[in-house]
TIDOMI-38988 format. One record per residue (C-alpha): residue number from 0; residue in three letters; chain; z, x, y. Coordinates in nm, 4 decimals. Layout:
# TIDOMI-38988
+-----+-----+---+----------+----------+----------+
!   k !   r ! c !       zz !       xx !       yy !
+-----+-----+---+----------+----------+----------+
! NUM ! ALA ! A !        Z !        X !        Y !
...
+-----+-----+---+----------+----------+----------+
This chain:
# TIDOMI-38988
+-----+-----+---+----------+----------+----------+
!   k !   r ! c !       zz !       xx !       yy !
+-----+-----+---+----------+----------+----------+
!   0 ! MET ! A !   9.5915 !   3.0437 !  -7.0135 !
!   1 ! SER ! A !   9.5735 !   3.2681 !  -7.3182 !
!   2 ! GLU ! A !   9.5865 !   3.1287 !  -7.6700 !
!   3 ! GLU ! A !   9.9115 !   3.3253 !  -7.7271 !
!   4 ! ASN ! A !  10.0877 !   3.1445 !  -7.4309 !
!   5 ! ILE ! A !   9.9660 !   2.8095 !  -7.5631 !
!   6 ! GLN ! A !  10.1076 !   2.8931 !  -7.9106 !
!   7 ! ASN ! A !  10.4340 !   3.0123 !  -7.7584 !
!   8 ! GLY ! A !  10.4713 !   2.6896 !  -7.5634 !
!   9 ! GLN ! A !  10.4043 !   2.4889 !  -7.8754 !
!  10 ! ALA ! A !  10.6599 !   2.6868 !  -8.0722 !
!  11 ! GLN ! A !  10.9294 !   2.6249 !  -7.8128 !
!  12 ! GLU ! A !  10.8477 !   2.2586 !  -7.8057 !
!  13 ! ALA ! A !  10.8864 !   2.2467 !  -8.1829 !
!  14 ! GLY ! A !  11.2455 !   2.3656 !  -8.1496 !
!  15 ! ALA ! A !  11.1854 !   2.7303 !  -8.2387 !
!  16 ! PRO ! A !  11.4861 !   2.9620 !  -8.1914 !
!  17 ! GLU ! A !  11.4988 !   3.1288 !  -7.8517 !
!  18 ! TYR ! A !  11.7099 !   3.4168 !  -7.7261 !
!  19 ! ALA ! A !  11.6636 !   3.5599 !  -7.3701 !
!  20 ! ILE ! A !  11.8642 !   3.7837 !  -7.1361 !
!  21 ! GLN ! A !  11.9069 !   3.6211 !  -6.8043 !
!  22 ! LYS ! A !  12.1309 !   3.8774 !  -6.6317 !
!  23 ! LEU ! A !  12.3359 !   4.1909 !  -6.7113 !
!  24 ! TYR ! A !  12.6207 !   4.2819 !  -6.4778 !
!  25 ! VAL ! A !  12.9501 !   4.4620 !  -6.4465 !
!  26 ! ARG ! A !  13.2273 !   4.2054 !  -6.4258 !
!  27 ! ASP ! A !  13.5183 !   4.4491 !  -6.3813 !
!  28 ! LEU ! A !  13.5361 !   4.8246 !  -6.3420 !
!  29 ! SER ! A !  13.8382 !   5.0453 !  -6.2868 !
!  30 ! LEU ! A !  13.9690 !   5.3972 !  -6.3310 !
!  31 ! GLU ! A !  14.3114 !   5.5486 !  -6.2935 !
!  32 ! ALA ! A !  14.3891 !   5.9100 !  -6.2892 !
!  33 ! PRO ! A !  14.7670 !   5.8932 !  -6.2436 !
!  34 ! HIS ! A !  14.8367 !   6.2687 !  -6.2693 !
!  35 ! ALA ! A !  14.5475 !   6.3925 !  -6.0530 !
!  36 ! PRO ! A !  14.5074 !   6.6530 !  -5.9224 !
!  37 ! GLU ! A !  14.7755 !   6.8430 !  -6.1228 !
!  38 ! ILE ! A !  14.6188 !   6.7336 !  -6.4470 !
!  39 ! PHE ! A !  14.3040 !   6.9450 !  -6.3618 !
!  40 ! ASN ! A !  14.5125 !   7.2603 !  -6.3965 !
!  41 ! GLU ! A !  14.5947 !   7.1850 !  -6.7645 !
!  42 ! ALA ! A !  14.3906 !   7.2815 !  -7.0638 !
!  43 ! TYR ! A !  14.1586 !   6.9887 !  -7.1259 !
!  44 ! ALA ! A !  14.1708 !   6.8847 !  -7.4911 !
!  45 ! PRO ! A !  14.2342 !   6.5108 !  -7.4617 !
!  46 ! GLN ! A !  14.3337 !   6.2616 !  -7.7217 !
!  47 ! ILE ! A !  14.0959 !   5.9674 !  -7.6675 !
!  48 ! GLU ! A !  14.1962 !   5.6135 !  -7.7529 !
!  49 ! MET ! A !  13.9427 !   5.3307 !  -7.7205 !
!  50 ! GLU ! A !  14.0110 !   4.9583 !  -7.7318 !
!  51 ! MET ! A !  13.7214 !   4.7138 !  -7.7375 !
!  52 ! ASN ! A !  13.6738 !   4.3408 !  -7.7566 !
!  53 ! ALA ! A !  13.4040 !   4.0888 !  -7.6805 !
!  54 ! LYS ! A !  13.4568 !   3.7381 !  -7.5506 !
!  55 ! ASN ! A !  13.2011 !   3.4681 !  -7.4987 !
!  56 ! ARG ! A !  13.1872 !   3.1233 !  -7.3408 !
!  57 ! GLN ! A !  12.9251 !   2.8627 !  -7.2829 !
!  58 ! VAL ! A !  12.8555 !   2.8255 !  -6.9069 !
!  59 ! GLY ! A !  12.5649 !   2.5779 !  -6.9139 !
!  60 ! GLU ! A !  12.3299 !   2.4060 !  -7.1482 !
!  61 ! ASP ! A !  12.2019 !   2.6808 !  -7.3824 !
!  62 ! LEU ! A !  12.3524 !   2.9434 !  -7.1397 !
!  63 ! PHE ! A !  12.6267 !   3.1826 !  -7.2663 !
!  64 ! GLU ! A !  12.8275 !   3.4526 !  -7.0983 !
!  65 ! VAL ! A !  12.9284 !   3.7433 !  -7.3175 !
!  66 ! VAL ! A !  13.1777 !   4.0023 !  -7.1871 !
!  67 ! LEU ! A !  13.2271 !   4.3313 !  -7.3660 !
!  68 ! ALA ! A !  13.5532 !   4.4900 !  -7.2513 !
!  69 ! ILE ! A !  13.6132 !   4.8645 !  -7.3192 !
!  70 ! THR ! A !  13.9290 !   5.0482 !  -7.2266 !
!  71 ! VAL ! A !  13.9420 !   5.4266 !  -7.2775 !
!  72 ! THR ! A !  14.2659 !   5.6161 !  -7.2434 !
!  73 ! ALA ! A !  14.2608 !   6.0052 !  -7.2399 !
!  74 ! LYS ! A !  14.5923 !   6.1753 !  -7.2851 !
!  75 ! LEU ! A !  14.6884 !   6.5445 !  -7.2610 !
!  76 ! GLY ! A !  15.0114 !   6.5442 !  -7.4592 !
!  77 ! GLU ! A !  15.2160 !   6.2667 !  -7.3169 !
!  78 ! LYS ! A !  15.0405 !   6.2573 !  -6.9815 !
!  79 ! VAL ! A !  14.7612 !   6.0117 !  -6.9194 !
!  80 ! ALA ! A !  14.4618 !   6.2052 !  -6.7809 !
!  81 ! TYR ! A !  14.2720 !   5.8853 !  -6.7093 !
!  82 ! LEU ! A !  14.2375 !   5.5211 !  -6.8045 !
!  83 ! ALA ! A !  13.8905 !   5.3756 !  -6.7653 !
!  84 ! GLU ! A !  13.8172 !   5.0077 !  -6.8077 !
!  85 ! VAL ! A !  13.4765 !   4.8443 !  -6.8047 !
!  86 ! HIS ! A !  13.3903 !   4.4782 !  -6.8578 !
!  87 ! GLN ! A !  13.0163 !   4.4671 !  -6.9052 !
!  88 ! ALA ! A !  12.8773 !   4.1107 !  -6.9063 !
!  89 ! GLY ! A !  12.5613 !   3.9287 !  -6.9705 !
!  90 ! LEU ! A !  12.4143 !   3.5850 !  -6.9434 !
!  91 ! PHE ! A !  12.1998 !   3.4797 !  -7.2331 !
!  92 ! THR ! A !  11.9897 !   3.1762 !  -7.3028 !
!  93 ! ILE ! A !  12.0271 !   3.0778 !  -7.6648 !
!  94 ! LYS ! A !  11.8552 !   2.7748 !  -7.8054 !
!  95 ! ASN ! A !  11.7801 !   2.6115 !  -8.1318 !
!  96 ! LEU ! A !  12.0028 !   2.8161 !  -8.3604 !
!  97 ! ASP ! A !  12.2173 !   2.6831 !  -8.6415 !
!  98 ! PRO ! A !  12.5981 !   2.7343 !  -8.5862 !
!  99 ! MET ! A !  12.6286 !   3.0581 !  -8.7848 !
! 100 ! SER ! A !  12.3220 !   3.2127 !  -8.6193 !
! 101 ! LEU ! A !  12.4571 !   3.1157 !  -8.2767 !
! 102 ! ARG ! A !  12.7839 !   3.2769 !  -8.3622 !
! 103 ! HIS ! A !  12.6165 !   3.5907 !  -8.4740 !
! 104 ! ALA ! A !  12.4070 !   3.5944 !  -8.1485 !
! 105 ! VAL ! A !  12.7108 !   3.5767 !  -7.9245 !
! 106 ! GLN ! A !  12.9521 !   3.7908 !  -8.1295 !
! 107 ! ALA ! A !  12.7235 !   4.0667 !  -8.2603 !
! 108 ! PHE ! A !  12.3680 !   4.0664 !  -8.1170 !
! 109 ! SER ! A !  12.4754 !   4.0262 !  -7.7502 !
! 110 ! PRO ! A !  12.7435 !   4.2929 !  -7.7647 !
! 111 ! ASN ! A !  12.4900 !   4.5277 !  -7.9166 !
! 112 ! ILE ! A !  12.2773 !   4.4732 !  -7.6032 !
! 113 ! LEU ! A !  12.5747 !   4.5208 !  -7.3733 !
! 114 ! PHE ! A !  12.7245 !   4.8317 !  -7.5340 !
! 115 ! PRO ! A !  12.4782 !   5.0922 !  -7.3949 !
! 116 ! TYR ! A !  12.5420 !   4.9672 !  -7.0404 !
! 117 ! ALA ! A !  12.9181 !   4.9807 !  -7.0924 !
! 118 ! ARG ! A !  12.8973 !   5.3283 !  -7.2414 !
! 119 ! GLU ! A !  12.7020 !   5.4533 !  -6.9395 !
! 120 ! ALA ! A !  12.9516 !   5.2907 !  -6.7004 !
! 121 ! VAL ! A !  13.2474 !   5.4589 !  -6.8806 !
! 122 ! SER ! A !  13.0804 !   5.7950 !  -6.8773 !
! 123 ! ASP ! A !  12.9883 !   5.7658 !  -6.5066 !
! 124 ! LEU ! A !  13.3423 !   5.6627 !  -6.4172 !
! 125 ! VAL ! A !  13.4929 !   5.9561 !  -6.6063 !
! 126 ! THR ! A !  13.2567 !   6.2074 !  -6.4511 !
! 127 ! ARG ! A !  13.3133 !   6.0735 !  -6.1009 !
! 128 ! ALA ! A !  13.6885 !   6.1182 !  -6.1571 !
! 129 ! GLY ! A !  13.6288 !   6.4940 !  -6.2094 !
! 130 ! PHE ! A !  13.6621 !   6.5009 !  -6.5912 !
! 131 ! PRO ! A !  13.3936 !   6.6147 !  -6.8416 !
! 132 ! PRO ! A !  13.1544 !   6.3403 !  -6.9460 !
! 133 ! LEU ! A !  13.2722 !   6.1087 !  -7.2287 !
! 134 ! VAL ! A !  13.0059 !   5.9810 !  -7.4616 !
! 135 ! LEU ! A !  13.1237 !   5.6896 !  -7.6740 !
! 136 ! GLN ! A !  12.9922 !   5.6762 !  -8.0293 !
! 137 ! PRO ! A !  12.7705 !   5.3877 !  -8.1251 !
! 138 ! VAL ! A !  12.9308 !   5.0701 !  -8.2600 !
! 139 ! ASN ! A !  12.7906 !   4.8572 !  -8.5418 !
! 140 ! PHE ! A !  12.8642 !   4.5082 !  -8.4151 !
! 141 ! ASP ! A !  12.6740 !   4.3565 !  -8.7081 !
! 142 ! ALA ! A !  12.9111 !   4.5180 !  -8.9564 !
! 143 ! LEU ! A !  13.2149 !   4.4186 !  -8.7535 !
! 144 ! PHE ! A !  13.0866 !   4.0607 !  -8.7520 !
! 145 ! ALA ! A !  13.0220 !   4.0686 !  -9.1318 !
! 146 ! GLN ! A !  13.3820 !   4.2017 !  -9.1848 !
! 147 ! GLN ! A !  13.5225 !   3.9174 !  -8.9664 !
! 148 ! ILE ! A !  13.3277 !   3.6619 !  -9.1716 !
! 149 ! GLN ! A !  13.4554 !   3.8146 !  -9.5010 !
! 150 ! ARG ! A !  13.8146 !   3.7972 !  -9.3676 !
! 151 ! GLU ! A !  13.7748 !   3.4313 !  -9.2677 !
! 152 ! GLN ! A !  13.6261 !   3.3464 !  -9.6082 !
! 153 ! ALA ! A !  13.9020 !   3.5275 !  -9.7886 !
! 154 ! GLN ! A !  14.1681 !   3.3432 !  -9.5829 !
! 155 ! ALA ! A !  13.9955 !   3.0076 !  -9.6523 !
! 156 ! ALA ! A !  13.9891 !   3.0772 ! -10.0245 !
! 157 ! ALA ! A !  14.3537 !   3.1899 ! -10.0404 !
! 158 ! PRO ! A !  14.5850 !   2.9186 ! -10.1781 !
! 159 ! ALA ! A !  14.8143 !   2.7635 !  -9.9184 !
! 160 ! PRO ! A !  15.1780 !   2.8653 !  -9.9527 !
! 161 ! GLU ! A !  15.3949 !   2.6015 ! -10.1069 !
! 162 ! SER ! A !  15.6487 !   2.4487 !  -9.8742 !
! 163 ! VAL ! A !  16.0076 !   2.4636 !  -9.9661 !
! 164 ! GLN ! A !  16.2063 !   2.1459 !  -9.9326 !
+-----+-----+---+----------+----------+----------+
């Protein structure tokens, strides 16, 4: 056994933080092209709308499932060219973190890991449906997490409205 492995074992025993990917998988995947094949005869200059959210839940001791859901709708005028939806999921072992660090791990760090897989799945779906590839722009989940924390702190600091009797 190498000295490094012995030190790693001792660090884990001492309660050092641990983060490990156990599994990455697609939980749900769908594509609708309601106006195909007629839509292929129209000039393709879509309006793209994207909705995204991440959910997490504890599924075992120190085991968390994080699901990044992305829905992309492409419209040509009022017609929907396609609607693509991907729920990219992962199982993560997360140990020995304080509550705020654990929250950051499941709400920002894990979605950062999942996003490239979800982006690839969306692009593949769109291409398989006969449309030009769609490359989603990077998302800064750390910045989104920081904004959420600021909003929560602002709400907590705001005075409670007085009740009218």
